[in-house]
Each structure stands twice: as C-alpha cells, then as structure tokens.
N, CA, C and O atoms as CSV, one atom per row, in Angstrom:
chain,resi,resn,atom,element,x,y,z
A,1,MET,N,N,-103.524,-57.873,-123.289
A,1,MET,CA,C,-104.760,-57.264,-123.766
A,1,MET,C,C,-105.137,-56.053,-122.920
A,1,MET,O,O,-105.709,-55.086,-123.422
A,2,ASP,N,N,-104.809,-56.117,-121.630
A,2,ASP,CA,C,-105.121,-54.977,-120.775
A,2,ASP,C,C,-104.274,-53.760,-121.118
A,2,ASP,O,O,-104.672,-52.626,-120.848
A,3,ALA,N,N,-103.108,-53.993,-121.713
A,3,ALA,CA,C,-102.231,-52.878,-122.089
A,3,ALA,C,C,-102.864,-52.013,-123.174
A,3,ALA,O,O,-102.605,-50.811,-123.240
A,4,LEU,N,N,-103.688,-52.614,-124.019
A,4,LEU,CA,C,-104.348,-51.841,-125.083
A,4,LEU,C,C,-105.280,-50.782,-124.511
A,4,LEU,O,O,-105.427,-49.707,-125.094
A,5,TYR,N,N,-105.900,-51.068,-123.398
A,5,TYR,CA,C,-106.796,-50.088,-122.777
A,5,TYR,C,C,-106.020,-48.866,-122.295
A,5,TYR,O,O,-106.597,-47.789,-122.148
A,6,LEU,N,N,-104.737,-49.019,-122.051
A,6,LEU,CA,C,-103.888,-47.889,-121.658
A,6,LEU,C,C,-103.222,-47.237,-122.872
A,6,LEU,O,O,-103.130,-46.013,-122.953
A,7,LEU,N,N,-102.758,-48.064,-123.813
A,7,LEU,CA,C,-101.986,-47.536,-124.944
A,7,LEU,C,C,-102.846,-46.802,-125.971
A,7,LEU,O,O,-102.384,-45.825,-126.561
A,8,ILE,N,N,-104.053,-47.234,-126.196
A,8,ILE,CA,C,-104.907,-46.567,-127.186
A,8,ILE,C,C,-105.226,-45.130,-126.771
A,8,ILE,O,O,-105.085,-44.237,-127.606
A,9,PRO,N,N,-105.644,-44.851,-125.540
A,9,PRO,CA,C,-105.860,-43.432,-125.174
A,9,PRO,C,C,-104.580,-42.609,-125.203
A,9,PRO,O,O,-104.606,-41.434,-125.568
A,10,ILE,N,N,-103.454,-43.219,-124.819
A,10,ILE,CA,C,-102.179,-42.476,-124.878
A,10,ILE,C,C,-101.840,-42.148,-126.332
A,10,ILE,O,O,-101.407,-41.035,-126.630
A,11,ALA,N,N,-102.032,-43.107,-127.234
A,11,ALA,CA,C,-101.747,-42.862,-128.651
A,11,ALA,C,C,-102.664,-41.788,-129.214
A,11,ALA,O,O,-102.222,-40.936,-129.985
A,12,LEU,N,N,-103.925,-41.820,-128.839
A,12,LEU,CA,C,-104.846,-40.777,-129.305
A,12,LEU,C,C,-104.453,-39.410,-128.754
A,12,LEU,O,O,-104.551,-38.408,-129.462
A,13,GLY,N,N,-104.014,-39.357,-127.513
A,13,GLY,CA,C,-103.573,-38.095,-126.927
A,13,GLY,C,C,-102.350,-37.539,-127.625
A,13,GLY,O,O,-102.278,-36.337,-127.883
A,14,VAL,N,N,-101.389,-38.393,-127.934
A,14,VAL,CA,C,-100.188,-37.955,-128.653
A,14,VAL,C,C,-100.567,-37.474,-130.051
A,14,VAL,O,O,-100.040,-36.470,-130.529
A,15,MET,N,N,-101.475,-38.186,-130.700
A,15,MET,CA,C,-101.894,-37.787,-132.043
A,15,MET,C,C,-102.573,-36.418,-132.010
A,15,MET,O,O,-102.334,-35.591,-132.890
A,16,ILE,N,N,-103.399,-36.175,-131.026
A,16,ILE,CA,C,-104.075,-34.873,-130.919
A,16,ILE,C,C,-103.057,-33.757,-130.690
A,16,ILE,O,O,-103.179,-32.679,-131.272
A,17,VAL,N,N,-102.067,-34.005,-129.856
A,17,VAL,CA,C,-101.040,-32.992,-129.595
A,17,VAL,C,C,-100.266,-32.682,-130.878
A,17,VAL,O,O,-99.990,-31.517,-131.164
A,18,VAL,N,N,-99.914,-33.707,-131.650
A,18,VAL,CA,C,-99.155,-33.497,-132.892
A,18,VAL,C,C,-99.996,-32.729,-133.913
A,18,VAL,O,O,-99.489,-31.827,-134.580
A,19,VAL,N,N,-101.259,-33.078,-134.036
A,19,VAL,CA,C,-102.118,-32.385,-135.003
A,19,VAL,C,C,-102.293,-30.917,-134.599
A,19,VAL,O,O,-102.238,-30.034,-135.455
A,20,VAL,N,N,-102.499,-30.652,-133.324
A,20,VAL,CA,C,-102.653,-29.259,-132.866
A,20,VAL,C,C,-101.351,-28.483,-133.095
A,20,VAL,O,O,-101.396,-27.321,-133.501
A,21,ALA,N,N,-100.200,-29.102,-132.842
A,21,ALA,CA,C,-98.922,-28.426,-133.084
A,21,ALA,C,C,-98.728,-28.147,-134.563
A,21,ALA,O,O,-98.229,-27.082,-134.925
A,22,PHE,N,N,-99.109,-29.073,-135.423
A,22,PHE,CA,C,-98.986,-28.863,-136.862
A,22,PHE,C,C,-99.892,-27.727,-137.328
A,22,PHE,O,O,-99.465,-26.873,-138.105
A,23,ILE,N,N,-101.120,-27.711,-136.867
A,23,ILE,CA,C,-102.049,-26.633,-137.253
A,23,ILE,C,C,-101.535,-25.285,-136.757
A,23,ILE,O,O,-101.652,-24.286,-137.467
A,24,TYR,N,N,-100.971,-25.240,-135.559
A,24,TYR,CA,C,-100.424,-23.990,-135.029
A,24,TYR,C,C,-99.266,-23.494,-135.895
A,24,TYR,O,O,-99.184,-22.301,-136.187
A,25,THR,N,N,-98.371,-24.394,-136.310
A,25,THR,CA,C,-97.231,-23.958,-137.121
A,25,THR,C,C,-97.671,-23.488,-138.499
A,25,THR,O,O,-97.093,-22.548,-139.044
A,26,VAL,N,N,-98.677,-24.124,-139.066
A,26,VAL,CA,C,-99.170,-23.690,-140.378
A,26,VAL,C,C,-99.822,-22.316,-140.266
A,26,VAL,O,O,-99.595,-21.457,-141.119
A,27,LYS,N,N,-100.622,-22.096,-139.234
A,27,LYS,CA,C,-101.306,-20.806,-139.087
A,27,LYS,C,C,-100.354,-19.687,-138.695
A,27,LYS,O,O,-100.643,-18.522,-138.964
A,28,SER,N,N,-99.220,-20.006,-138.063
A,28,SER,CA,C,-98.280,-18.958,-137.680
A,28,SER,C,C,-97.356,-18.563,-138.828
A,28,SER,O,O,-96.566,-17.631,-138.681
A,29,GLY,N,N,-97.437,-19.257,-139.976
A,29,GLY,CA,C,-96.688,-18.862,-141.157
A,29,GLY,C,C,-95.287,-19.420,-141.245
A,29,GLY,O,O,-94.462,-18.875,-141.978
A,30,GLN,N,N,-94.990,-20.473,-140.536
A,30,GLN,CA,C,-93.640,-21.018,-140.585
A,30,GLN,C,C,-93.323,-21.697,-141.909
A,30,GLN,O,O,-92.152,-21.917,-142.218
A,31,TYR,N,N,-94.331,-22.032,-142.693
A,31,TYR,CA,C,-94.092,-22.709,-143.962
A,31,TYR,C,C,-94.368,-21.793,-145.147
A,31,TYR,O,O,-94.433,-22.273,-146.279
A,32,ASP,N,N,-94.533,-20.495,-144.927
A,32,ASP,CA,C,-94.860,-19.584,-146.017
A,32,ASP,C,C,-93.690,-19.398,-146.975
A,32,ASP,O,O,-93.874,-19.509,-148.187
A,33,ASP,N,N,-92.505,-19.120,-146.470
A,33,ASP,CA,C,-91.341,-18.861,-147.315
A,33,ASP,C,C,-90.224,-19.803,-146.893
A,33,ASP,O,O,-89.499,-19.535,-145.936
A,34,LEU,N,N,-90.096,-20.897,-147.609
A,34,LEU,CA,C,-89.096,-21.895,-147.232
A,34,LEU,C,C,-87.732,-21.605,-147.837
A,34,LEU,O,O,-86.720,-22.054,-147.299
A,35,GLU,N,N,-87.675,-20.854,-148.960
A,35,GLU,CA,C,-86.404,-20.627,-149.640
A,35,GLU,C,C,-85.810,-19.252,-149.350
A,35,GLU,O,O,-84.605,-19.065,-149.519
A,36,GLY,N,N,-86.601,-18.307,-148.930
A,36,GLY,CA,C,-86.122,-16.949,-148.716
A,36,GLY,C,C,-84.992,-16.842,-147.706
A,36,GLY,O,O,-83.968,-16.238,-148.025
A,37,PRO,N,N,-85.122,-17.396,-146.506
A,37,PRO,CA,C,-84.018,-17.298,-145.547
A,37,PRO,C,C,-82.750,-17.990,-146.025
A,37,PRO,O,O,-81.648,-17.548,-145.701
A,38,ALA,N,N,-82.886,-19.066,-146.789
A,38,ALA,CA,C,-81.697,-19.757,-147.295
A,38,ALA,C,C,-80.976,-18.905,-148.322
A,38,ALA,O,O,-79.746,-18.935,-148.383
A,39,HIS,N,N,-81.709,-18.142,-149.136
A,39,HIS,CA,C,-81.085,-17.270,-150.128
A,39,HIS,C,C,-80.581,-15.991,-149.475
A,39,HIS,O,O,-79.555,-15.453,-149.891
A,40,ARG,N,N,-81.277,-15.499,-148.467
A,40,ARG,CA,C,-80.913,-14.238,-147.823
A,40,ARG,C,C,-79.553,-14.331,-147.135
A,40,ARG,O,O,-78.831,-13.336,-147.070
A,41,ILE,N,N,-79.198,-15.487,-146.631
A,41,ILE,CA,C,-77.914,-15.624,-145.941
A,41,ILE,C,C,-76.750,-15.547,-146.927
A,41,ILE,O,O,-75.628,-15.229,-146.535
A,42,LEU,N,N,-77.009,-15.833,-148.200
A,42,LEU,CA,C,-75.956,-15.793,-149.208
A,42,LEU,C,C,-75.793,-14.420,-149.825
A,42,LEU,O,O,-74.784,-14.163,-150.482
A,43,MET,N,N,-76.759,-13.524,-149.634
A,43,MET,CA,C,-76.703,-12.212,-150.272
A,43,MET,C,C,-75.817,-11.270,-149.479
A,43,MET,O,O,-75.748,-11.336,-148.251
A,44,ASP,N,N,-75.141,-10.390,-150.207
A,44,ASP,CA,C,-74.283,-9.403,-149.585
A,44,ASP,C,C,-75.138,-8.284,-149.010
A,44,ASP,O,O,-76.078,-7.823,-149.658
A,45,ASP,N,N,-74.823,-7.849,-147.813
A,45,ASP,CA,C,-75.626,-6.809,-147.173
A,45,ASP,C,C,-75.489,-5.454,-147.863
A,45,ASP,O,O,-76.384,-4.617,-147.743
A,46,ASP,N,N,-74.395,-5.220,-148.579
A,46,ASP,CA,C,-74.185,-3.941,-149.250
A,46,ASP,C,C,-74.761,-3.917,-150.657
A,46,ASP,O,O,-74.610,-2.923,-151.368
A,47,ASP,N,N,-75.409,-4.978,-151.063
A,47,ASP,CA,C,-75.957,-5.052,-152.412
A,47,ASP,C,C,-77.084,-4.035,-152.563
A,47,ASP,O,O,-78.036,-4.070,-151.783
A,48,PRO,N,N,-77.010,-3.127,-153.546
A,48,PRO,CA,C,-78.065,-2.117,-153.692
A,48,PRO,C,C,-79.390,-2.697,-154.165
A,48,PRO,O,O,-80.417,-2.023,-154.089
A,49,ARG,N,N,-79.386,-3.938,-154.653
A,49,ARG,CA,C,-80.642,-4.547,-155.110
A,49,ARG,C,C,-81.506,-5.002,-153.949
A,49,ARG,O,O,-82.678,-5.322,-154.147
A,50,ILE,N,N,-80.948,-5.040,-152.724
A,50,ILE,CA,C,-81.717,-5.417,-151.544
A,50,ILE,C,C,-82.563,-4.225,-151.135
A,50,ILE,O,O,-82.032,-3.126,-150.977
A,51,PRO,N,N,-83.856,-4.409,-150.961
A,51,PRO,CA,C,-84.706,-3.275,-150.550
A,51,PRO,C,C,-84.213,-2.674,-149.232
A,51,PRO,O,O,-83.914,-3.391,-148.277
A,52,GLY,N,N,-84.138,-1.360,-149.205
A,52,GLY,CA,C,-83.673,-0.666,-148.009
A,52,GLY,C,C,-82.219,-0.259,-148.104
A,52,GLY,O,O,-81.752,0.528,-147.280
A,53,ASN,N,N,-81.481,-0.771,-149.088
A,53,ASN,CA,C,-80.069,-0.408,-149.252
A,53,ASN,C,C,-79.849,0.559,-150.408
A,53,ASN,O,O,-78.704,0.862,-150.745
A,54,GLN,N,N,-80.927,1.052,-151.024
A,54,GLN,CA,C,-80.763,1.951,-152.154
A,54,GLN,C,C,-80.202,3.298,-151.723
A,54,GLN,O,O,-79.474,3.917,-152.499
A,55,ALA,N,N,-80.501,3.775,-150.537
A,55,ALA,CA,C,-80.067,5.095,-150.091
A,55,ALA,C,C,-78.559,5.137,-149.859
A,55,ALA,O,O,-77.929,6.161,-150.126
A,56,ALA,N,N,-77.981,4.072,-149.380
A,56,ALA,CA,C,-76.555,4.070,-149.058
A,56,ALA,C,C,-75.685,4.266,-150.287
A,56,ALA,O,O,-74.785,5.104,-150.231
A,57,PRO,N,N,-75.886,3.543,-151.418
A,57,PRO,CA,C,-75.042,3.790,-152.587
A,57,PRO,C,C,-75.265,5.169,-153.185
A,57,PRO,O,O,-74.306,5.767,-153.672
A,58,ALA,N,N,-76.479,5.703,-153.174
A,58,ALA,CA,C,-76.733,7.028,-153.718
A,58,ALA,C,C,-75.987,8.081,-152.908
A,58,ALA,O,O,-75.428,9.017,-153.480
A,59,ALA,N,N,-75.972,7.943,-151.596
A,59,ALA,CA,C,-75.231,8.886,-150.764
A,59,ALA,C,C,-73.742,8.759,-151.023
A,59,ALA,O,O,-73.018,9.754,-150.979
A,60,LYS,N,N,-73.280,7.556,-151.290
A,60,LYS,CA,C,-71.865,7.340,-151.570
A,60,LYS,C,C,-71.484,8.007,-152.892
A,60,LYS,O,O,-70.413,8.607,-152.983
A,61,VAL,N,N,-72.333,7.917,-153.919
A,61,VAL,CA,C,-72.079,8.548,-155.207
A,61,VAL,C,C,-72.067,10.068,-155.038
A,61,VAL,O,O,-71.234,10.746,-155.640
A,62,ALA,N,N,-72.972,10.608,-154.232
A,62,ALA,CA,C,-73.014,12.049,-154.003
A,62,ALA,C,C,-71.744,12.510,-153.302
A,62,ALA,O,O,-71.213,13.572,-153.626
A,63,ASP,N,N,-71.257,11.740,-152.360
A,63,ASP,CA,C,-70.014,12.093,-151.679
A,63,ASP,C,C,-68.833,12.057,-152.634
A,63,ASP,O,O,-67.941,12.901,-152.547
A,64,GLU,N,N,-68.814,11.090,-153.543
A,64,GLU,CA,C,-67.727,11.005,-154.523
A,64,GLU,C,C,-67.783,12.182,-155.483
A,64,GLU,O,O,-66.740,12.701,-155.881
A,65,ALA,N,N,-68.991,12.617,-155.865
A,65,ALA,CA,C,-69.135,13.770,-156.754
A,65,ALA,C,C,-68.649,15.043,-156.073
A,65,ALA,O,O,-68.042,15.895,-156.723
A,66,LYS,N,N,-68.902,15.185,-154.795
A,66,LYS,CA,C,-68.432,16.355,-154.054
A,66,LYS,C,C,-66.918,16.361,-153.976
A,66,LYS,O,O,-66.284,17.410,-154.083
A,67,ASP,N,N,-66.335,15.167,-153.786
A,67,ASP,CA,C,-64.876,15.081,-153.713
A,67,ASP,C,C,-64.231,15.445,-155.036
A,67,ASP,O,O,-63.180,16.085,-155.052
A,68,LYS,N,N,-64.846,15.046,-156.159
A,68,LYS,CA,C,-64.290,15.341,-157.480
A,68,LYS,C,C,-64.414,16.826,-157.802
A,68,LYS,O,O,-63.521,17.399,-158.425
A,69,SER,N,N,-65.512,17.455,-157.383
A,69,SER,CA,C,-65.716,18.871,-157.709
A,69,SER,C,C,-64.848,19.774,-156.833
A,69,SER,O,O,-64.555,20.908,-157.210
A,70,ALA,N,N,-64.447,19.287,-155.692
A,70,ALA,CA,C,-63.659,20.125,-154.783
A,70,ALA,C,C,-62.186,20.136,-155.100
A,70,ALA,O,O,-61.412,20.800,-154.411
C-alpha cells in the first residue's frame, strides 16, 4: 500500500511529460503532411511536373533547338 504513494505521483509525472510532448509535436507540424514525404521519395528529381524543375527542361529544349539550327 505504501508503494501507491510513490507510484501514483510518478505515473502522473510520466503522463504530464507524454501529454506535453504530444502537444509540442502537434504544434510543430509533424502531423500536417503524413503522405507527402512517402510520395516524394518515389518521384523522379528530373520530372518537370515537380515545382522548381520547370526551368531545366525548357533550357534543355532551347539548347536542342540551337543545335538543330546550327
């Protein structure tokens, strides 16, 4: 019975730590996009449909046009 006087405060302390850690992870945005990183690893980096890669294929087409005209 004396062990309960020790275990109950320890259990409450552990519960408070877990709840604070959960609230911190939710507020930091770790659960915002659960599927994006899993899909991003499968995508090809040279794909022009990826934002930021549109300039590379256009420059490549321009270089090919210069080669054909020369």
